[in-house]
N, C-alpha and C positions, 0 to 999 in steps of 0.2 A: 812565411820560411817552414822549413819541413819541419815534421810532427816532431817534439821531442817527449817521450814516457820516460817515467821511471817509476815502476809499479813497487807497492811498498804494500804490509800489510798495516791496519789500523792499527794503533794504538792501545793496548790491553786496558781491558774496561768499556770499549765501547761496547764489544760482546755481539753475536749474533741475533740477540734479541732488539739492537740496534741497525744490525748494517739491515739495508732491503737488497735486494738482489734479482733481476731480471738474471744474471750471470755475466762474466769476464768475458769476453768472446774473442773479440779481435787482439792477433797476432800487436805488442808495439811494436810503431812504424819506425820510434827513432829513441832509443834509450840514454841518459843520460850518463857518458863516463864515470863511474864510483867504483871504487874496491868491490862492495858489496851487491853491486847492479847485476850481474852474471849472473847471479843464482834470482829470481824471480819467485819473491813468498805467494802465497794466497792472498788475496785481496778479495776484500768485502767491498760491495758498494751500495748506494745507501739510495739510490733514483728511485726505489722501488718496492715489490711488495712481498717479496719471494725471503720470507727469513735465513740468513747464515751461507751463501752463494759463494764460489767459488771460481778463479777460469776455468778450472776440469766440468763444471756443470755446463755450460755454454749452450743455450739454443738461439738468444737473439744477441748480437754482437751489442757488445757495452766497451768501452774505453773511459781512463779517469786520467785525467793531467792535473800532477803534481809536484811539490817538490822545486828540486830546480825547474826542471820542463817546465812548471806553472811559471815561474819567478822569469826566465828568458820570453816566455808568450803574454805578461800582463801590462798588455794593450790597453787603450782608453776604452773602446768601445767591444761589446762580448763577438761579434762578429769577427772583427781584426783579429782579438785572442785566438780564434780559432778555425780560422781561416788558414787554408794546407791539409787542416787531418784529413784523413782519408773518408771522402765521402762531404764533406764540409765547406762552403766555401763564404763568403762575405758580401752581402748586397748593401754596401755600404753607399748613404747619401753625405757623402763627404765626412772628415774626420770624426765628426759628434753622433752619427748614426750607422749603429755598423748590426747589421739582422743576420743569425744567420741559415744558410740555408745548406739543407740536407739532402741529398739525390735529388738536387732542381726541384727540392718544393721548399717552400719561406712562406713569411708571413704569418697567418690565424692559421698556417699547418705546422709548424714549430711552438709545441709546450716551452715556456721559458721559466724553470723553475729557481727557489729560492730555496733550500733547506727543504726539497723532496713539496714544498706547494705554491702557486701559480704564482708568478711574479704579476701584479696588477700595474698594467700600463692599457693605453692603447695603440700600441705596435700594431695592432694585426689589421687596425683602422684607418694606413694611411703612410706609405711609401716613406714619408719622411719624418716618421714617428719615432724618439727615442724606444731604447728596449730597455727599461727603466732596473739594470742589475748592474750595480758597481763590479766591474772587473779587479776593484784594488782590494774587495774584502773577502774575494776568494781564497779558502783553502784550498779546496782543492775542484775538478769542475769534470762531472761523467758525462757522457753522451750514450744519446741512445738513438744507431738507425733503424730503417725501418719502421711500418707503423706501429706505433703503442699505445692503439689506444684500447688494448685489455686495460691498461692500468690507469692513460691520462684523459682519456675523452677525445672529443673529436677535434682538438684542437691541439692531438697529437698524431694528427694523420702524417706527418712527412718525418716525426720521432722526437725526443723530449731531449733539451740541454737543464742538468741542475748544476748550479753556483750553490756548495755548503763552503759555509762560512762559519762553522764550529762552533756558532754559538749556542746550539741544543744538545750538547755534547754530555753525554750521565754522567763520564769522564771527570771529575772532580779532583783534580791535582791536590800535592800536598804544602804549596809555596806558591808563593805571586810567579807569575811567568806572565809575558808577553811578547811584543816585537815592533819595532821600530824601524822606517825606512823611507828614503826617500832619495829623490833621481833629477837630472836637470840634461834632457833634448837641446841640442843647439839648433835642430829644425822648427822650428813654432817657439822656441822658448818655453820649450815642454817641460812646466816644472810640478811633480809630484812629491806628495810624502803619507806617511801611513801611520796608523799605531795601535795596535792592540792590546788590551790587558786584561787579566783573568787573576783575580784576586778571590781564593779560598777563603771562607768563613767557616769554622768547623769542617768537620771530614764529611758532611754531607749537601755544603750548599757551597755556592761560588755565586760572583756578582763580577760578569763580564760587560766592555763596553770595545767599542771603536771608532776610529774616526778618518776620514780616508781624505783628499782634497785632489786638485788636477786641476790647473790654469794653463791655460797657452796663449798664444798671438795667434795671427796666418801665417799658413805652412809652406814651404818652399814646395816647386814641384818641377819639372824638365818641362821645356815647351809653351806652348800655350794652355789655357785654363778650357776654353772651350773647342771641339775638333774642326769649327769654321776657320780657326785664327782670330776671333773677334778680341777678346776677354784677355786680360793681361798676362804677362809672356812673363812665367818663373815664379807667381806666387797664386794660392789657392786663395780670392779675395772670398774673404766674409768664411772663412774657416778654423775660427775660434773658438775653445771650448772651456770654460767653466763650471766644475761637479764639486759638489760636497756631499760625503754622508754618513753619516754615525750611527750607533747602535747602543742599546741599554739592556741586559738584560741577566737576569734572577733567574737559578740553574738547581731545584732540590736533587738528590739524587740518593737512594736507598736499597735496601734488598728487595723492597716489592714494587718498585717502579721507581720513575722522576715526571717531574711536572717543572717544566718551563715557561717562563713570562716574559715577552721582549719587545719595545717600542724600537722603530728604523725609521730613520727621515732620508729622503733623496732629495736633491735640490739639481738642476742644472738647466746650464744657458749655452745654446751654439749658436751657429750660423749655419744659414743653409747655400752653397756656393752658388748660387747661380748665377747666370750672366751678368753681372753687371760695372757698370762705369760712370759714375757720375761726372767724371772733368775730363771727356770729351764729345764729340758731336756738336751738332747745334743745339739752338733753344730747344726744350721738351724736359723730358722727366726721366729718370730713373730712380729702383728702385731696391731694395735684396730685404730679405727675409730673415727671422730669430726668432727661435724658438724655447719656451721659459716653463721647465715641466718638476713636478714636485708630486711627492707623496708622503702620508707619513699611512705607519705602517702597526698594526699590533699584532702579536701572535701570541697561541698560548700552544704551548707540546705536551702531553702526556702519555705515560704509557705504566701499565701494570706487567707488573710477569707471573705467571700462573694464575688471569683472574676466575678461573671455574675450569672443573672437569674437562680435561679434553682441547684446554685452552692453553698455548704457550704465553702466550702476548696478545695484551688487546692495545690499540695505539688510537689515541683521541687529537687530531688536528685544527684548529682554527687560523685563518689568519684573515684581518680585517683590513681595505687598504683604502684609504681618502685620496685620490690621483686628480688632478689638474694638468694643463697646458693650455700656452696661449701661445699662439702666430701670432707675430708683432711685424708688421710691415712697415721700415723705414724709407721716407722719400726723399728724393732730392731735386733739386735744378740744377739743370742744365747750363751753362753756359758759358759760351767760348774764354776761354782761357782758365777755367776752374767751375769746380760745381762748392753747393752748397746745402749742407741739410736744412728740412724744409719741417717735417712732423714725420710722427708715427702715426700709425692706424692700426689697432687689434683686430684683426682681421676676423679670427676665430677664438675662443674657449672651448677647450672640452675637459668634461671633469668624469670622472669615473666611479659610484661607490662600489665596491667590491667585498661580497663577505664567500668564503673557502673554506668548507668544511670537508676533513676526511674520516671514516672507523674503519680501523685495518684489525681484522681476528686474525689469527694467526693458531692452526688447529696441530696437535700433534696425528701422527701416523692413520686412516684411516682407508680399509681396501685398499693398504698399500702405498696411497698416497697423502702426502703431506704437504701446506700451503696456506693462504691465507683467502679469506673472503672479505669485503667489505663495499661500504655504501661512500658513494663520491658525492657533494654537494656544492654548488654554486649559483651564488644570486650575482649581478652587477644589475646594478642604475646609470645607464652611460647616457650622460646628453653634449650636444654640438651645438654652439651656436654662434651669431656674427652679429656682435655686440652693436658693431656701425650701423647694420643692418635692420639692427632689433626685432630681428626675426632666428626662426632654428639657419642653422648652417646644412650642407650638403648631405649630412647625416641627419633624420631626425629622433630625437629624443626614440631610446628603446629600452624596454627591463625584460632582463635574460632570465634564464631559470630555467639549470639542467642540473638533474637527476640520476643516478646511476647506481645501480648494483655488478657487482664484476668477484669474480674467482680466478686464484691461477692454481695448479694442480702441479706438482711435480711428483714421478715414480722413479725410480732406482729398477736399473734393468741390468743382465749379464753384460750390454754391451755399451752401456753406458747411462742417457737417462731422457727419457719423456718427459713434454711439459706440455700442459693442456691449459686456456683458459679460455674465458668468457666475460663478457661485456654487455647489458642492459642499458641505456640509455635513455631520458626523453628530455629533448630539450624546446623550452618554449618562448618564444621572441614577441612581447605586446608593445609592438611604434604607437606613439604617440599620432592621434590624426593630424594632419597642417591642412590649415582651411587655405594660409597663402603664401604658396611655395614661393622659391625666388626664382625658378622656373620651371614653368608646367609642360615644357614639352621638347624634345631634341630629334634634330633628322639625323638617322642616319639609309645611307643609298637610298634617299629618295622619300623613307619609310617615316612615319611623326612617332616616335615612342612620348609617350603621355607620360606624366608625374602621375601616382597612387598617390591622390591624397589621403584614403584608408586603407592598407591593406588589409586588416585587419590579425587578429593573432595566428603568429604559423607556430606549426609543433611540429616537431620531427622525432620517431624514435628511431634508434639506430644500435644496431647489433652487430657487435666483432667476436668474433671466436679463430684459435689458432691451436695449431697443435707443432711441434716443434720434437727435434732427439739430437742427443749426441753421443756419437757412436766413436769409444776408443776403438783406433787401428792401431795401438799401441800405446805402451809407456811416456812415448813421448809426440805424440800426434793423434789430431780430432776430426772429425768432419763433424759438420754443422748442419741441420737442414730444419725450415720452418716453414709454414704456410700459413699466413692469416688472408682472412675476411674482413674489413673492416671499411663501417659505415665513419660518415662527417656530415653534421649538420654546414651549410652556409655560414658565413661570421655576417656580424652587423653591417659592415658594409659594403657586402656581398649585395645583400639582399635590401638596400634602404639609402643609397649613396643614390645621387643624383642632384650635382651642379658641380660648382667652381670650389675648386679646391687650389687656392693660388700658392701656398707654403712647396706641392707638393709639385706646382705645375702641370696640374692635370684640371679636366672636366669628366669626372666620373659621374657613372650610371652603371646601379645597380638592380635586380631585377626581385620585387618579394617573392614570383613563382618558380625562385629556382627548388630545386630538388637536389637530395642530399645525395654524396659522392661516396661511391663504393669503389674499393681501394682490392685487388685481390692479389696477392704478395707473395712471393716464393723465394727464397732467398738459399743460398748452398755454402760453406763454408769449407774449408782444408785450411789446419796450422797447426803449426808445431812453436810449442812458445817455452823449452828448454831447451840447453846444449847451449855451443857455441853460436849454432847458426839455429836462428830462428824467422820465420816466416808466417802468412798470412794472407790467403788467397782469398773474397768471396765475393761470388756473384749475385746479379737478383733482376728480378723482372715483377715490375709492377704495373699491374693491371685495374685502369681506371675507367669505371663510367658512371659519365655526367662531372667529369669534372670541372669545375669553376676557373674559365682563362681570362685575365686581364688583357684584354685585346685591345689594340690599339686601333683603328681605322684611319686607311692609307686614300690620300689624294689623290688628284690627277697625275703625279708625279713619282708615287709610289712609294711618299713621305708619309707621317703622321700627321694627318692631320689635324689643326688645331683652329680652338673658337676662341670665343668671345665668351662672358659672364652670360650671356641668354643665352649661349650654344649655336649661334650662328659664326660659319666659316670668318677665320678671322689668323692671318701668318703671326699675329706677334701674340695671339692668348693660348690656352691652355691647351694640352693634346687629349683629343676626344680618346677615352678609355671606357667598353663596356665590358663587363662582368657577363661572357657567354660559357655555355656549359658544349662540351662535346667528349667522346671519348676516347681515353688515351692511354698509352704506353711508355714505361718508362723503364729503362734497364741497362745495367751497367757493371763494371768491373770495379774492384778498389785491391790494390797491393800493396805488402809491405814487407821488409826481409832487410834480417842485422846479421851482423858476422864479426865476432868477437874476436883477436886477433890481440899478439900484443910482440912489440919490437926494444929488445935489451932491456925488459922488465918492464916495460911503459904501455901500459893497455889504452889499445883502439878501438873504436867501437866504429864499423863501418855498416850504413845504413842506405835503403833506397825506400823511397813507397811512389804510389802513382794510383790515379783513378780517373774514369771516364764516365759520361751519365749521357743517354741520349733520350729526349723526346718528342712523340711523331704523336699525331692525330692519325685513328685509324681510319679515316677518309684521306689520310696525305698529306704531309707538310710538318713542320718543327716547331713544337713551340719555342714562343718566345724567354728571353730573358734564361736560359741552360748554360749551367757553368762551363766552360773549358777543359777537356783534357788537361791533364797536368803530372808531371812527374820529377820527382826531386830525389837527388843523393847528399849523401853529411856524413860528415865525421865527427868522432867525441875523442878525447883522453885526457889524460892525469898526469902531474908530473910537479910529487910534493906538493907544496902550496897552492898552485895552479889548476886551472880544467878551462879547456876550451873546446867548442863547436865552430863547426863553421856546415854553413848552407850553401844548397843552390839549388832554385827550383826555377824551370821552365813553365811558362802558363802557354800552352797554346794555342792559336786564334780559331778563332770560333767562325767557322763560315754554315753552320747547320742556323736558318735566323727565322724565325715568325714573319706572319705579314708587319709591311710598315716598318723592319729593322734592318738595320747594320748590321753589315759584319763587324767585328773588332779584332785586330793583328794583335798575335802574341809580341810576350816580352819574356825578358829573365830577372829573376831576382835573389840577389846573393846577398848574405850575411856572415855576423859572424856574432860571435860571445865568448868574453873573456872575464874569468871569474879568481877571484885572490881568497883563501882563507890560512889566515895567517893563525899559526898552532897556539900561538902565545895569547891570543885571543878566542876562545871558544865562542862559537855562533857569529860571528862578524864575518861578511862577506862584502866584497869591494867587487863592483862589477863595470864594465863597458861593451856596448853593444854596439855593431852598426848594420842597418837596411837598407836594403837598395843601396849595394856599393855603386851599383854601373849607373846610378841615377837614370834609369829607367824611365819612358814616357809608355803607362801602361791606362789600360781602362777596361774596368771590370765588366763583361758584358752579362753577369745575371745581375747590375744593378739599374735601375730604372733610370739614371741620375746618370750613367758614364760619358755620355757627350758633355757635361759640366763641371766634369771635379773627376781628374786624374788621380791614380797612386800615388802617394806624397813621396817628395823627393827623395835623395840620398840623408839620411842622417845618423847622429852618432847620440848616445845617451851615455851617461856614467851617475854611477849611484853608490850608496852604501844601505845594506841591512844586519838589520843586529838579534837576535832572538837571544831571550836571557830566563833563568828559571825552568829551564828544562831538565 
């Protein structure tokens, strides 16, 4: 649906030393109608490392999704929740997987954070892998578009999404508070529940906990699951999801600073809706894939106020995560008249132990500039195995360590503000040697590509720098301009993949000789954040040298070439994809507008939003899997105890396609949200919402799996939420 945004100042007590901000840049595309929604209070953002910034200090575009707008978007995956926001779309792999795509970039180029620290998973090493972040836990979500490597390194070349849970807020309440919520969606029997509890123990310590659960069945769709019409009509087979998460946190806060220690657990099981039908056809077999993923995470967050002369704050964040993921194949015998379950096979086991650390020092004004300097450290131990083969899987074990120094500085001017930043990062990837690989070589256009048994340690030195400005053209208008040069090291998958990845339906070939990517991003924005009419126009141009393309290989008919487990052509095998490098350009436009009206004392807010992104090889031709142009309109209103939002969004057809890639048709999405807040019960909100009311049959062009998984059909969800102790 179209973006709903409700900007509010953070509660007193978070303070400027807790709120870290590049700055809030983009005007809200759609705001929830409420009595106080017309005047937008300055909002401080927690995702990055410039202390005490508001939307008047904008340099790079940051948006915050919170409040009722967040509740309306609280979907089962992070990509699905953010889909439709300006510049962001969802590259799903069925309802269990939703990966954010920011301005045409996805996977390991988009960094997902939880409370400002990296979410540890293997979502960057396979298109079928879940982003291990439960949207039900979010208090609010920040997203930064454009190259953000100055603060978060090589993995943030596309942008940053920060899910803020509130677990480490230094604000200690005076009484027990929390919330409970439950909902039921008729499509897929989607059951969700969540609870949160904050218990103050004295004036300076709080104990916090939360629990979230989601269980579904297979979802309904319109038409056939596959584009060729072979597989089940009306049902997205093997699309059910089960997810549970919980956390426990102890938080101490005093005049000198704060210290928080927390543990969190995440557990999910989901199916990949591949072409599957065990009950039709002749003798033979068929199978489907299911993913089982979990992690245990330990966090330490601490900050000292005014620790030394010249420093206003020193912050240390540490996160250690043990993540594991099993990919299991369920095999069936197909016999005339019906099918029966045969056996399961664990095809792949992924595990990753990750230590993420960050030290930030905010200083007083020096030479007219205030800002932050910091050290960023990350150490990952990645292993992928094929138990049935008793050998390494398609990606060899790799130990990756990155260390970075960064600084971002701000200088006020008589016309607005200037911002400067730089980051120097050292990335070392140490792969294990493989003596007996599963596949020794694969052919491409008659050329044999050999597996490198021992590529040795790869080291990348990435330097990034940026300059930006905000020009105040009046009390209501700003012009924002920024120029960023950023470098990105290749990911583990891009370097070392070589073999069959059945769950993703791919045979992937990496290249240990890949070079780092270099981004030169120019951005210009014009916005108005106050008054009855607000708007934001942002244009960007991103020139990338040595961009790594996940490239399919065409067969004789121009379709993606498929191969068997040994790399030989096989029409029933997996799609052959290579990690190539080429010089490319991305450019696009994002637009949002709002107009506040009133009819007979009833407030009405009209909204509009749209975006478009292009990606082209400089040698000619379009990049694959680009988000189609999108345009949406909506309306919000409140009347007594009721609030109503109605949305329409058009996703246009995508005719700009890459090699061995087909076009996708356009489709419409219509939805509504109706809420009831009884005055007799403060904190209670009952709601009902509808999605895809026209039951459209749409396919997301940016998804690698679009030919096998269309969007979910018409759905209605009803639920209730109760906040207490506030």
